LOZADREN-916154 format. One line per 5 residues: number of its first residue (from 0); their letters; for each residue x, y negated, z negated of C-alpha. Coordinates in steps of 0.02 Angstrom, whole numbers. Each point is the difference from the previous one (the first is absolute). Example, Ala and Ser with C-alpha at 12.3 -4.5 7.8 and 13.67 -1.06 7.14 Angstrom:
residues 2
0) AS) 615:225:-390; 69:-172:33
end
This chain:
residues 287
0) MLKKQ) 0:0:0; 143:-117:-43; 85:45:164; -156:-44:98; -14:-164:-92
5) NNIDQ) 182:-42:37; -28:35:185; -145:-120:0; 102:-133:-89; 142:21:124
10) QPQKS) -113:-36:148; 33:-176:71; -134:-124:-47; -65:-111:142; 3:-183:-37
15) DNDTE) -81:-141:93; 167:-44:76; 27:179:59; -169:11:86; 23:19:185
20) QKPVN) -54:-150:97; -96:20:162; 88:-63:156; -47:-175:53; -71:60:166
25) AQVKE) -112:124:-93; -65:-139:-112; -34:-110:152; -91:143:86; -108:32:-154
30) GAESL) -39:-185:-13; -51:-9:183; -110:154:-17; -81:-73:-156; -33:-165:90
35) AKEVE) -74:90:150; -113:100:-115; -61:-156:-90; -35:-88:166; -93:153:63
40) EEVSG) -107:13:-156; -41:-186:4; -46:5:184; -101:161:-18; -99:-74:-144
45) ARRSW) -56:-145:110; -24:95:162; -171:6:80; -78:165:46; 30:57:179
50) YQTVR) -179:-29:57; 1:-178:-69; 162:-28:95; -77:54:164; -156:-106:-28
55) WGRVL) 94:-159:-39; 119:26:146; -142:21:124; -77:-163:-57; 163:-93:34
60) LTIDA) 21:88:167; -174:-49:60; 31:-183:-39; 169:-3:87; -59:93:156
65) ILLAL) -129:-134:40; 139:-129:19; 90:86:145; -111:-73:138; 19:-175:-73
70) FALLA) 188:15:4; 1:54:183; -108:-149:45; 110:-121:-97; 160:69:77
75) WWVSL) -71:-21:175; -56:-178:-37; 164:-64:-72; 97:79:142; -99:-108:120
80) HPILS) 0:-155:-113; 164:-4:-98; -40:-169:-79; -172:-22:-76; -60:-168:-63
85) IDVSI) -77:82:-153; 169:76:-45; 86:-169:10; -136:-82:-104; 9:133:-136
90) TREFQ) 190:-11:-14; 2:-191:-7; -138:-1:-130; 91:127:-106; 168:-88:13
95) ENQSP) -70:-166:-60; 25:61:-178; 188:-5:-31; -6:24:-188; 161:80:-65
100) WLRTL) -94:138:-90; -98:47:157; 155:2:109; 91:108:-127; -147:120:-9
105) MYASS) -7:16:189; 187:32:13; -9:129:-140; -148:89:79; 94:24:163
110) YIGSA) 172:35:-72; -14:189:-13; -53:15:182; 142:-116:53; 131:109:-87
115) PWLST) 2:170:89; 119:75:-129; -119:-46:-142; -158:62:84; 86:163:48
120) ALVIL) 64:24:-178; -175:-27:-71; -75:129:118; 132:129:-47; -18:-39:-186
125) AAAIF) -189:19:5; 14:164:95; 126:63:-128; -115:-43:-146; -146:92:78
130) WIGRL) 114:148:39; 58:9:-182; -182:-6:-53; -31:158:103; -100:-98:129
135) RLEAL) 103:64:147; -128:-31:137; -25:-179:-61; 187:-31:0; 18:57:181
140) TILFV) -154:-100:48; 81:-160:-66; 153:30:110; -104:48:152; -121:-146:-5
145) SATSA) 135:-132:-22; 109:72:140; -140:22:126; -73:-171:-39; 165:-83:44
150) ILNYI) 11:98:163; -178:-42:51; 25:-184:-40; 153:-3:113; -94:83:143
155) IKIIV) -151:-115:-11; 110:-156:-3; 83:58:160; -168:29:84; -83:-164:-53
160) ERPRP) 157:-110:13; -72:-149:-91; 126:-138:-42; 18:-62:-178; -55:-174:-56
165) NAQLV) 116:-140:54; 56:-158:-87; -92:-112:125; -167:58:-67; 28:44:-183
170) EILQH) 137:-9:-132; 116:151:-1; 59:29:-178; 70:172:33; 68:55:168
175) AGGAS) -30:177:62; 42:83:165; -97:116:113; -180:-1:56; -140:-64:-110
180) FPSGH) -151:117:15; -38:87:-114; 88:-54:-159; 132:128:-50; 0:-60:-180
185) VMSYL) -187:28:-18; 7:173:78; 147:55:-106; -81:-66:-159; -160:94:40
190) AFWGL) 98:158:39; 91:-4:-167; -96:-106:-125; -168:43:77; 40:185:-12
195) LFSFA) 50:-16:-183; -163:-92:-33; -97:138:89; 89:135:-101; -46:-92:-160
200) IILFK) -183:9:50; -1:174:77; 112:97:-118; -16:-77:-171; -132:-55:-122
205) GNRWW) -5:-84:-170; 77:-160:-66; 181:50:-20; 116:-150:15; 96:73:146
210) RIALL) -161:31:98; -55:-179:-29; 171:-60:58; -14:114:151; -161:-89:45
215) IVPAL) 45:-181:-39; 178:-15:67; -32:79:172; -162:-98:19; 89:-165:-33
220) FVILV) 137:37:127; -125:53:133; -108:-155:-29; 141:-127:-7; 111:60:142
225) GPSRV) -122:-55:136; -18:-182:-54; 188:-8:-32; 40:44:181; -112:-140:62
230) YLGDH) 62:-125:-128; 182:33:42; -34:-22:187; 53:178:45; -169:54:68
235) WASDV) -166:-63:61; -154:41:-102; -58:119:138; 166:95:-15; -35:24:-184
240) LGGYI) -179:53:35; 63:127:126; 124:67:-126; -134:23:-131; -119:85:122
245) FGGVW) 122:121:81; 95:29:-161; -163:46:-85; -51:114:142; 166:92:-1
250) LGICL) -5:15:-188; -174:75:13; 55:126:131; 148:52:-106; -112:17:-152
255) WFYLK) -117:111:100; 141:118:46; 66:-7:-177; -169:51:-70; -14:142:124
260) LKDKG) 169:67:-56; -46:-29:-181; -162:97:23; 98:148:70; 118:-3:-148
265) VLVRK) 154:-47:102; 150:-34:-114; -108:22:-154; 106:68:-143; -29:186:-23
270) RRPGE) -42:62:-173; 131:98:-95; -44:174:-65; -108:-16:-155; -33:-186:29
275) PSDPK) -185:-48:-15; -85:-55:159; -20:-185:33; -181:-45:44; 61:-164:74
280) EPPSQ) 89:88:143; -95:49:158; -60:180:7; 103:125:97; -55:32:178
285) NA) 8:187:-33; -117:-8:-148
end
């Protein structure tokens, strides 16, 4: 008995200093996994059911689809009449107010669209956040809508070939190159900020602070970017109108395809063995 006790006493005692420390990369990995889990739980708790998602999306799609014929008519008209008296009157009326706060607000509203590196970084960052939150289809949709919107804007400008406002008619506070119709800023803001706003309505519910921010911030950018382009002399009001119309139509089409894929369960996270089913995910097609 004494021998056994001595053997126990001779065993090295572990102290806090002797405790093995996990490698730094392992700690970072655990922290990232913990963050991803928290984001996923927070997003899942606010996510709408799949049938509510489809219903809301179809409402937005119906509204946007009606605008396509109006855009075609407007594009045809401005291609025949590059300078419209109503455009000149609107710009001059708007530019009469040269208050410092208004000018600053207009510059700030357009700044993201005027800095390609910043707008690209925001798109990638938003896609990454949705990807971490296990919203893989939404992340890819953000990248797709922004990229295709830029391509379509470039093609339409080549077809319409409308010149930008000139200093003989209105004050040019910010110079921009290329064709004028439709506004690239407006289309890009709708593709990114408008999509985030749509996701906030379609996917989430409740009064969580981040959902409210996801509604207010994108809405402000989408609303302010149009007037800012006219105020700064970069675009005519009809350019901005065309950007809103076509940008909204394209956003609606992309949302329609997104909802179709969502309904089929494309890129929906598969349940792990033993994990309870999530009633907020669309039902399997094989069920």
